[in-house]
MIBA-404360 format. One record per residue (C-alpha): residue in one letter; x, y, z. Coordinates in steps of 0.05 Angstrom, whole numbers, plus 5000, padded with zeros to 4 digits. Example, Ala and Ser with C-alpha at 12.3 -4.5 7.8 and 13.67 -1.06 7.14 Angstrom:
<vexlos>
a524649105156;s527349795143;
</vexlos>
This chain:
<vexlos>
m548449435144;a546849685214;a550350345202;f546250425138;r539850315177;l541950835229;d543351315172;l536351185147;i533451325216;r537251975221;r534952175151;y527652065168;l528352435234;k532353015205;p526453425179;h523453375250;r529953485288;r527154085326;t521253685352;v525753095368;l530453555406;m524753855446;g522253155462;a529152945484;i529853555530;a522953395559;l525252675572;v531452935608;v527053385652;v522452795667;n528252355689;i531252905732;l524553005767;s523552245775;v530252205810;t528952815853;i522152575880;p524951955917;l530452385947;e525152865973;v521152286001;r527452036036;r528652716067;v521552766092;i521652076124;d528352196156;d526052866183;l519952536213;q524552096254;e526952716290;g520053016303;f513153146274;a510653826252;f504153826213;s505554476176;d512454226155;v509653556131;l504053916093;q509054376060;q513753806041;a507853386015;g505553975973;w512554045944;i512753295926;v505853345894;l508153945854;l514353555830;a510052945812;t504953375775;s510453735737;m513653065719;g506952805693;v505753425650;v512753425621;r512252665608;l505752775571;i509053325529;s515052885513;r510652305491;q506352755447;l512553055415;v516252405401;f510052005382;g507852585339;v514252535300;g512851805287;r505751965263;q508252525219;v513552085187;e508151555177;v503752045139;e509552305097;l512151615082;r505451335061;q504551935015;k511351814984;l509851084974;f503251234941;d506551744895;q511951224879;m506850674864;l503051124816;q509451224777;q510850484767;e508850114704;p502749654709;g506949034695;w511049144759;v504749174802;q502148524770;q508848184778;t510048414849;g502948284872;s498148794899;g498148454967;e505748544974;v505349274954;i499549405002;s503449055057;r509249535048;a504650135047;t500949925110;s504349425157;d511449625140;v509850365147;e506650235214;n512849865236;v517150465215;r512450915254;r513350485316;l520850485305;l521351245300;g516151375354;f515550835407;a522450515398;v526351175397;l522451435457;s523150785497;l530650705483;t532051425500;n527951385563;t531250735585;v538251025575;l536451655613;a532951265669;y539050845683;a543851425673;f540251845726;t537551315773;l543550855783;p548151405809;a542751615858;m541850895882;l549350775888;a550051405929;i544951135979;d547850425984;p552050075930;g551049375958;l543549415961;t543449725892;v547249145860;a542948635897;a536448985876;i538049015802;s541448335798;l534948005774;y533848525719;p537948145667;v533247545679;m527348005668;l530448275604;g531847565579;a524647355593;v522047945554;r526747805496;l524547075495;f517047185502;g517147855464;g519747535400;r514546985407;m509047495418;m510947885356;r510847245314;e504147045342;q501347745332;r503747725260;r500247045250;q493947335281;q494147925233;e495247455174;a489347025197;l485047655203;a487347875134;g485447195106;l478447275137;s477747965106;e480047715039;l475047145039;i469347615058;q471348095003;e471847534952;d465147244970;l461647914969;s464548054900;g462847354875;i456147274910;a452647144843;a457246564826;i456246274896;k448746284886;i448946014815;y453145404833;s449945314902;q456645354938;e454045695002;e455945095044;q462945055016;e464145795029;l461245725099;n466145155112;a471945555085;f470046155128;s469145705189;s476145405179;r479446085173;n475346345232;r477745775276;g484845915253;y484146635275;r481246405342;d487145935353;t492246475338;a488646965384;i488446455441;q495746295433;l497547025436;a493347115498;r496846525531;t503646805517;r501647485545;s498447165607;t504946795619;l509747375608;f506547925649;p505547525713;l512747275704;l515247995701;e511148175762;g514147575799;i521247775782;s519848485803;s516848245869;i522947805882;s527448395871;l523448815921;l523348245972;l530948175964;l531648925975;l527148906037;a530748306066;l537648596059;g535349296075;s532349066142;g539148836163;q542149506144;l536749856185;q538449446246;q545749596238;g544250326230;t548050386164;l541650556126;s535951026144;i528650856134;g528151426083;g534051136045;l530750456041;v524150756017;a527951155964;l531450525940;i524650165935;l521950745894;y528050735849;v527549975838;e520250035819;r522050615772;l526950165734;v522149575728;f518049875671;p523650115625;t527449465636;a521449035619;l519849495560;l526949445534;g525848745506;f519648965468;t523349585445;l529149175417;n524248725380;t520549325353;f527149645333;q529349025294;t522548945260;g522349685244;q529249665212;v527149085167;s520849455147;l524950085136;e529249705086;r523049425051;v520050125046;e526650415020;e527049854968;l520350074940;l521950824945;s528650734909;r525650334851;k526150704785;p520150584739;l521950254672;i517050724637;s518351454652;d518952144620;p525152264577;i530552724604;q529653194544;p522553084519;e520153304450;s514053744441;l508253504399;e505653974346;l498254104359;p493353904335;v495953194331;r494252854265;g494152154294;e499051814246;l502051184275;e508050794251;a511950184275;r518950044248;n521549354263;l518249364332;h520848844381;i517948754451;r519648194499;y516948104569;d521547944627;g522447194635;s520247044564;d524646654516;c522046994453;d519447664430;t511947794435;l512548294378;n517948064331;g519848584278;l512948884269;s512449444218;f506349824194;q503550524179;i496650784200;h494451444169;s490652004202;g483151864209;e483851144187;l479850584220;v484549984223;a483049294253;v488548864282;v486848124282;g490347464291;p490346824332;v490946824408;g497947014431;c499947364366;g501548024402;k495148434392;t494348654464;t501848784470;l501249254410;a495449624443;r499249704508;a505449924470;l501650484436;g499750754504;r506750604532;m503850134584;v509649674568;e516949854556;v518050054483;p524950074451;a527250734423;n526250904349;q521150354336;l514250654349;f512151354326;l506351844332;d506352384278;g513652224266;h515552304339;d518851724375;l514051524431;t519851454480;n521752184469;l514852444490;r512352604560;l507752054584;n502152544600;d502852874531;l502552194497;r496651924536;e492752564524;q493252404450;i492251644452;a486151384490;l486950644505;v480750234522;p482649544549;q478048934544;e476948944620;g475949694632;y476549814707;l470650164739;f471150504806;t466150444863;s462551084848;s456951354804;l456451214730;a457551954714;d463951974757;n466651364720;l465251684653;r468652334672;y474551994706;g479452254654;e476152944653;p473753064725;e471253764707;a467053544647;d459853804651;s453753354647;g452653524573;r459453254553;v458452634597;e451752484565;a454652594495;a460252094509;a455251594536;d450951694474;q456951564428;a458350924467;r451050724459;l450250724534;l445051284541;g439150834527;d441250374584;v442350964631;r435251214621;g432850534646;f436650604711;p432650884770;d438151384788;g440451504717;m447551774714;n447851774790;t447251014792;l452750704834;v456250174793;g458949794853;e465749484862;r469049384794;g462349554762;i458948934789;t451949224781;l452849294706;s452948764652;g459248594614;g457149004554;q455149604598;r461949584632;q465549584566;r461350144538;t462450554602;a470050464593;l469250664520;g465151284538;r470551484587;a475751464531;l471151824482;l470252394531;l477652554526;k477252764453;a483952424440;p485752404365;v487751674370;l483051144399;v485750444412;l480549914427;d483549284455;d477748804445;a473749344479;l467349134443;a467948384456;s461748384501;v457648804453;d453648494396;n455948614325;n450349104307;t451649544368;a459149514356;a458049744284;e453550314308;i458750544359;l464350554307;a459950924257;s457951434310;v465151554331;r467451644259;r461552094241;q462252564300;t469852604306;q475752524259;r479752014299;t484851504281;i481950854308;v485950214320;m480949654335;i484049024362;s478848484357;h477647744350;q470847904318;l472547884244;s465448094225;a466748754259;a473648814228;a470648714159;a467649414161;c474449744174;d478550134123;r484249644130;i485949014169;l492848834197;v493648084208;l498847884260;d501947204272;q507347064323;g508747804331;r509547934257;l505248274205;v503447714155;q497748044117;q494348714109;g488849004066;h481349054060;h476848484081;a474448364009;d481548283985;l484047864043;i478747324038;k480747213965;e487847033986;q490046364014;g492646594081;l491546654155;y485947164151;r481846724105;s482546124151;l480646544212;w474546814174;e472246124152;r473045864223;e468746434250;q463446334198;a463145584213;a462445734287;e456746214274;r453045704231;l453745184286;e450845674336;t445045824289;v443545074280;a444044964355;
</vexlos>
């Protein structure tokens, strides 16, 4: 598995190999300069023991300043190059993930959970960026630091070198121990902050319900509890940090004290020069930071590899609903004839088919209602017509073409699906109406709104079509939201219109006006899925479903004469309406 992860890392870095190579060269230059400077300092100090010449000292000091400045500039360039690769990969990876998510079927998003998908596109991508930026830079720099510094230290005094770095494994172990704990605590802090954000978002969206049921105190208590939880995680993280960093400083100080103690004896014996001791001190301090950082780097590397696998898992997922390899072309204009032949659809995890051998024909320009009890498969049929669920081959047809042989874009340009809960975006009413046709002019937008019987409401809004509908259309009523979603579909001029209970929040008279307006102004095939039988009664034909099968079909006047499911549903609805009238 580890080799596979390294292959992934190489694959992500390959498009940026030139930048990575330049960054690596810059790191080599930095480490050469960082080794050279202490040697120059040693030479200056040792020369001073033999005599003092101000001009010589000034010249040597200028040379050391020049080396230090060059090292700082090259270090800055190396960090920008390597960190820039991480940022570039982050942008590219997030774009790929977004493209991949848009290709997935809606059912996968609902089953996986939007929170999990968002986590992979944000937190996991950030971890990958740290892996390819910070971790790669830190590991490379640590290897180079030891590779260049240790030989220089051993050349000065092998015994003092071993004694000085003998405590570094303890430092690395402390970082590994506390670093892992810090990462876990930081993750808990982020989760606590996410919980706070989620509660704030929920309460802002549901502020009306909070007011109606006087639940302000309960929401305040819930927020207070989560807020205290966030405080506790933040304090725990601060405690761990305040323990680790002084501990590292203490270990580093002990290492320097050990070097000074043993080095003093070497100075007395004359086996080590003052310049050599100062150079060793500079080298020891130089190795402290990469050694301490190595523990964090290893933790970041491990976390990044896990996130890399999670991201790859999402990128490698093939959508269940996709374009065919050899798509068929639709003959334009599309007539809008629909046919189901023994249609079977079963959801994952279900023990039985939702649609169980459904067969029907709907002719061009026909207005057909699909009715039936709850769970009979009405919504599944609507989603199948738009291929929002997986449809078996040779079971569902448009103008004689198998839906699975058509490009998804071609199909959805011809079949406009209006769900019961039409999603509205946080933008203006006009932008929501023209969402399917972004370039539609104001005249077409107003015509679609008029067909959906929304124009009268719009004229009552202070900003008219520029009215912001808020998150999920919260500023609109349920009926206005449904009519906005319907207007969006009507703007497309698709020859087939599928209404999945899309008029449930509209009164019967308005629903009848909308259907009459649509039929009068355009010749569309309309499939109206509804639990309102009074609206279905005005349709050309009614399909009655039960347990995924077609059990009755015909006109309302004929169906109520038969002893069957439709008649019982009709009588139940009429009885409910009489009770409402009496009440």
